[in-house]
C-alpha positions in Angstrom: -7.8 25.8 1.7 -6.9 23.0 4.2 -3.4 22.0 5.3 -1.8 19.1 3.5 -2.0 15.7 5.2 1.3 14.9 7.1 3.5 12.3 5.6 3.0 8.8 7.0 5.3 7.8 9.9 6.1 4.6 11.8 3.8 1.6 11.3 1.8 3.3 8.5 4.9 4.1 6.5 6.1 0.5 6.9 2.7 -0.9 5.6 2.7 1.5 2.6 6.3 0.9 1.6 6.1 -2.9 2.0 2.8 -3.0 0.2 4.2 -0.9 -2.7 7.2 -3.2 -3.0 5.1 -6.4 -3.0 2.6 -5.0 -5.5 5.2 -3.7 -7.9 7.4 -6.8 -7.7 4.5 -9.2 -8.1 2.7 -7.3 -10.9 6.0 -6.9 -12.9 6.8 -10.6 -12.4 3.3 -11.6 -13.5 3.7 -9.4 -16.6 7.1 -10.8 -17.6 6.5 -14.5 -16.7 2.9 -14.7 -17.7 1.8 -16.3 -14.4 -1.5 -14.6 -13.8 -1.8 -16.1 -10.3 0.9 -13.7 -9.2 -1.7 -10.9 -9.5 -3.2 -12.3 -6.3 0.1 -11.6 -4.5 0.0 -8.1 -6.0 -3.5 -7.6 -4.6 -2.1 -8.4 -1.2 0.4 -5.6 -1.7 -2.3 -3.2 -2.7 -4.3 -4.2 0.4 -1.3 -3.5 2.6 -1.0 0.0 1.0 -4.7 0.7 1.7 -4.3 -0.4 5.3 -1.3 1.9 5.7 -3.2 4.9 4.4 -6.1 4.1 6.7 -3.8 3.9 9.7 -2.3 7.2 8.6 -5.7 8.9 8.2 -6.9 7.7 11.6 -3.7 9.0 13.2 -4.4 12.4 11.6 -7.9 12.7 13.1 -9.9 11.1 10.3 -12.7 8.6 11.0 -13.5 5.4 9.2 
């Protein structure tokens, strides 16, 4: 069994956290208000999360 991946730190953690906050806020606002265009803002948040996990993976020796 392999060792667990270390928790994100620094810039990767910032990207993941900010991305999660943007995605959650925009998707809930879109759901409540009915403005489907806010889902585009949520997609930006999801993209920031992905970028954060990629940075974290590269820092831990992964390739992409």
